[in-house]
N, C-alpha and C positions, 0 to 999 in steps of 0.2 A: 644240495650236495653237502656232504659232511666235510667240515674242515679237518685237515690233518694237524697233528701235533708233532713238532720236531723237538728233539732233545739233544743237548751236547753237554760235555763236562766243562765245569768252570775252570778257568786258568788259576784260580786262587785256592788250589788244593794240592795235596801230595797223595799219590795212590800207589799201592803195591798189591799185586795178586799173590795170594798165599793159598796154594792148592786151588780148591773150587771157590774160595771166598776172596773178597777184595777189601783191603783196609784203606779207608779214605780219611785224610785229616784236612780240616778246613784251615787255610792259612790265615784267615781273619780272626779266628778265636781258638784255634788249636783243638777243636772238638774232633773226636775220633769216631768214625762210623765203621761198622763191620757189615759188609753186604754179603748176603747168603749166595748160594750157587745161582739161583734164578736172577736175583738182582745184579749179580756180577755179569751175567750174560747181557742184560740190558745196558749196564755200564759200559761194557766193552763195545757194544754196537752203537752207542750214543755219539754219532758222528756229526749231528746237526743237519744232515741232508736226507737221511732216511726217516720216513714217517714212523712214529711209534707203532702204529698198527702193523706196518710191514716188519718191523723188528719182532713184534710179538708172533706174527704168523710164521715168519721164516726162521726164527731162532728159538723162541720159547715153545710154540706148539710143535715144531719139528723135533725138538729134543724131549719134551715132556708130554705126558698124557693128560692134556687139559683142553677144554673147549675154548675156541678163540674168543668168544664173548667174555667169558670169565677171566681169561688170561689178560685181555685188554683192559678190563675194568681194574684188575689188580695192579697191572703195570701203570695205569694212569694214576692210581692212588700213590704208588711208590714214587714215581717221578715228581709228583706234586709235593710230596713230603720232602724229598731230597732237594728240590728247588727251593722250598721254604727255608732250608738250612744253608742255601747258597752254594751247594756243591754241584748242582745241575742247573742248566739254563733251559727254559722252555719258550717256544714260539709257535705261532700258527703259520709261519713261513720258514723255509730252509734257512739255517744259520751258517752262512758261509764264513770262513775265518775272519774276513775283514769286518763283518757285522757283529761279531761276538766281542763284547767288551766285559769289563769287570762288573757291570750292572746286569741285573736280570733282564733277559731279552723279551720278557713277556709283558 
């Protein structure tokens, strides 16, 4: 059985939606990130309890004309990059609020 990947937003950030994009600033080093429309959809849905695959199928594939396999692969690459910058947290288990800390959950 395939493991699910869960994603949530770090608490060490400041974020603001601007139209279809989202601006995210890391509180640890003040790095600014601009998330495009699709990345913003993932960002908004990153609640820590919904598997990434479900976010992709229900949000990305429902809104955009893209195959689920391609969309999931692209989403996994994106969330891993953002986690590498410390603005998203990843886990193979749901990230309930009490389990999310300033450290990466992966």
